[in-house]
C-alpha positions as CSV (number, residue, x, y, z in Angstrom):
1,M,42.5,13.7,-16.0
2,T,39.6,14.7,-13.9
3,G,38.2,18.3,-13.7
4,Y,37.5,20.4,-10.7
5,L,36.9,24.1,-9.8
6,T,38.6,26.3,-7.3
7,T,38.8,30.0,-6.4
8,H,40.9,32.4,-4.4
9,V,39.6,35.9,-3.3
10,L,42.1,38.6,-2.4
11,D,41.1,42.0,-1.0
12,T,43.5,44.2,-2.9
13,A,42.4,47.4,-1.1
14,R,43.4,46.0,2.3
15,G,46.2,43.7,1.0
16,V,44.7,40.5,2.6
17,P,42.8,37.4,1.7
18,A,39.1,38.0,1.7
19,E,37.9,35.9,4.6
20,G,34.2,35.2,5.1
21,L,33.0,36.1,1.6
22,R,30.0,34.1,0.5
23,I,30.2,32.4,-2.9
24,E,27.4,30.6,-4.8
25,L,28.0,28.2,-7.7
26,Y,25.3,27.9,-10.4
27,R,25.1,25.6,-13.5
28,I,23.6,27.5,-16.4
29,E,21.0,25.5,-18.2
30,G,19.4,27.3,-21.2
31,A,17.9,30.5,-20.0
32,G,17.9,29.4,-16.4
33,R,20.4,28.5,-13.7
34,A,20.5,25.9,-11.0
35,L,22.2,26.5,-7.6
36,L,24.7,23.8,-6.9
37,R,26.2,25.0,-3.6
38,T,27.0,27.9,-1.4
39,L,30.4,28.3,0.3
40,W,32.4,30.8,2.3
41,T,36.1,31.7,2.0
42,N,38.4,30.8,4.8
43,A,41.3,32.8,6.3
44,D,43.4,32.2,3.2
45,G,40.6,33.6,0.9
46,R,39.9,30.1,-0.5
47,T,37.1,27.7,0.1
48,D,37.9,24.7,2.4
49,G,37.3,22.3,-0.4
50,Q,36.9,22.4,-4.2
51,I,33.9,24.4,-5.3
52,L,33.1,21.7,-7.8
53,P,34.9,18.5,-6.9
54,A,36.1,16.0,-9.4
55,E,33.2,13.5,-8.7
56,E,30.7,16.1,-9.6
57,F,32.5,17.8,-12.5
58,A,30.8,18.2,-15.9
59,T,31.7,20.4,-18.8
60,G,29.3,23.3,-19.4
61,T,28.6,26.9,-18.5
62,Y,28.7,27.9,-14.8
63,E,28.4,31.1,-12.8
64,L,30.2,32.0,-9.6
65,V,28.4,34.7,-7.6
66,F,30.6,36.6,-5.2
67,H,28.7,38.5,-2.4
68,A,31.2,41.4,-2.3
69,G,28.9,44.0,-0.7
70,A,28.2,41.9,2.4
71,Y,31.9,41.2,2.7
72,L,32.8,44.9,2.4
73,D,30.2,45.8,5.0
74,A,31.6,43.2,7.4
75,C,35.1,44.6,6.9
76,G,34.0,48.0,7.9
77,T,34.4,49.5,4.4
78,P,32.6,52.9,4.5
79,P,29.1,52.2,3.2
80,E,27.5,53.8,0.2
81,A,23.8,53.8,-0.8
82,P,23.8,51.9,-2.9
83,R,27.2,50.2,-2.7
84,F,29.1,50.4,-6.0
85,L,30.0,46.7,-6.0
86,D,27.5,44.4,-4.3
87,I,27.0,41.1,-6.2
88,I,29.7,40.1,-8.7
89,P,28.6,37.3,-11.1
90,I,31.3,35.7,-13.2
91,R,29.9,33.4,-16.0
92,F,32.4,31.1,-17.6
93,G,32.6,27.8,-19.5
94,M,34.5,24.6,-18.7
95,S,35.1,22.7,-21.9
96,E,37.3,19.9,-20.8
97,P,38.1,17.9,-17.7
98,S,40.8,20.1,-16.2
99,H,41.6,22.2,-13.1
100,Y,39.7,25.4,-13.5
101,H,40.7,28.2,-11.1
102,V,38.7,31.4,-11.2
103,P,40.2,33.9,-8.7
104,L,38.8,37.3,-7.8
105,L,40.9,40.4,-7.0
106,L,38.5,42.7,-5.2
107,S,38.4,46.3,-4.0
108,P,35.4,48.5,-3.1
109,F,35.5,50.1,-6.6
110,G,36.8,47.4,-8.9
111,Y,37.6,43.8,-9.5
112,S,39.3,41.5,-11.9
113,T,39.4,37.8,-12.7
114,Y,41.2,35.4,-15.0
115,R,41.7,31.7,-15.6
116,G,44.3,30.8,-13.1
117,S,46.3,27.6,-12.5
C-alpha cells in the first residue's frame, strides 16, 4: 500500500464547502519546517489533487496550515480586529504508508479536525 494525504474543508457556519481557502503543507524537520506546497480548495472544499501524492509520500511529522481569516474575509464574514481565527495550523504524524485524510470543519469562532477516511 502506498500513502498519500488529502483534506476536505467545510464551512459549518454557512453549510457549504469552503471554496478558495489557501492551504500550505510543511514537513517538520527538527525545530524547523520546510514548505512542500501551497494549494487552494475547489468548489467541493477539496484540493484538485492529493496534498501529498503517493510518489512523494514519506512517514514523518507534517503541518497543514489553513488560511481561515483570508477565506472568511472573502466570504464577507463580518470582520473583527483582530479576527478570532486567522491561521489554523494542524500538526500531525504519518507513521505508515496509508491514506491520511485531515478534514477541517470551520466556522468564524471554532474549528475541529480528525483523522478521516
